[in-house]
N, C-alpha and C positions, 0 to 999 in steps of 0.2 A: 325643595318644592319646585324650583325652577327646572330641574332635570325632568321631573315628572311632567310638567307642562310641555317641555320640549319634546318628550316622547310622544305625548298626545298630538302635538302639532305636527310632528313628522308623520305619524300614522294618518291623521286627518288629511294632510297634504297629499300623501300617496294615494289615498282614496279619491281625492278631488282630481288628481292627475289621471287616474284610471277613468273616472267619469268624463273628464274632458276629452279623452281619446275617443270614447264611445259617442259623446255628443257631437264631435266634429263631423261625423258622417251624416248626421241629421241636419246640419246647417245647409241652407241653400247656397250660401257663398262659401267657397273653399278658401281657407286661409293659406297664405304663403308661409313658408318656414319661418321667415322673419316675424310675420304677424303672430304666428303661434308662439314663438319665443317671447315676444313682447307681452302677449296675453298671459302666459305662464309666469313671467317675472312679476307682472302686475298682481296677479292672484297670490303669488308667494308672498309679496310684500303686504298685501291685505291680511293674509293669514297671520303673518308675523306680528302685525299691529294688533290684531284681535287677541292673540294669545298673550301679548304683552299687557294689554288692558286687563285680561282675565287674571294674569299673574299678579299684577299690581292690586287688583281688587281683592283677591284672596289674601294677600299679605295685609292689606288694610283691615280686613275683617278680623283676622287672627291677632292683630296687634291692637285692636280697639279695646277701649275700657268696657264697652257694652258687652263684648264677647266674653271678657274675663268675668264680668258680673253674672252673665248667664251661666257660665261654668260653675261659679261658686254656688249659684242657686240650685243647679242640677245636682250638685254634690250632696245636697240635703235630702234628695229623693232618689236614692240609688235603685230602687225597685221599679221605677217608672222610665219609660222610653224618653228620648230627647224631645220628641214631639209632644208627649203628654206633659213633660216638665215645662215646656214653653207655654202650653195652654194654661197650666196652673199659674205660671208667673204672670201671664197676661190678665188672668181673672182675679188673682189674689197675690200681689207682689210680696206681701208680708206673711204668707202662709208658712207655718212651721211644722204642721202635721197634716198629712193627707191620707185619707182612708176611704174605703168603700162603705156603703150603708151598713152592711153586715158587720164589718169590723167595728164601727162606732157602737153598734148594738152590743157586741161582745165586751167592749170597754165600759159598758154601762152608761153610755151617752145617748141622748135622744136627738133625733133630727126631725124637725117639724115638716109636715107636708108642704112642698113648694118653697122651702127655705133656700135662700141663696147666700153666697159668700158675702 
């Protein structure tokens, strides 16, 4: 995971470098080479800190118990997207069977008008 984040960081940093070169011409005050080097070093450090925070956050999410619980829940509803599984989990955490109105009708079940979970 860390290599992926580093790849993104390097890509983003190179894009920022390109934009900095373009933006320098628009500045009223011209930077000396030393000031430009200091500015680039400062921005590089900021980007490294940002990507470290992202990397730590992603690791925390994937290692959390809540994420594991969410994956277990989603494994019960394999025909639904991750977004829909999350919506189902938020509305009815103990749901065991989810189906559209027509499917309930096929199964011989009735759904009352306006009925909610």
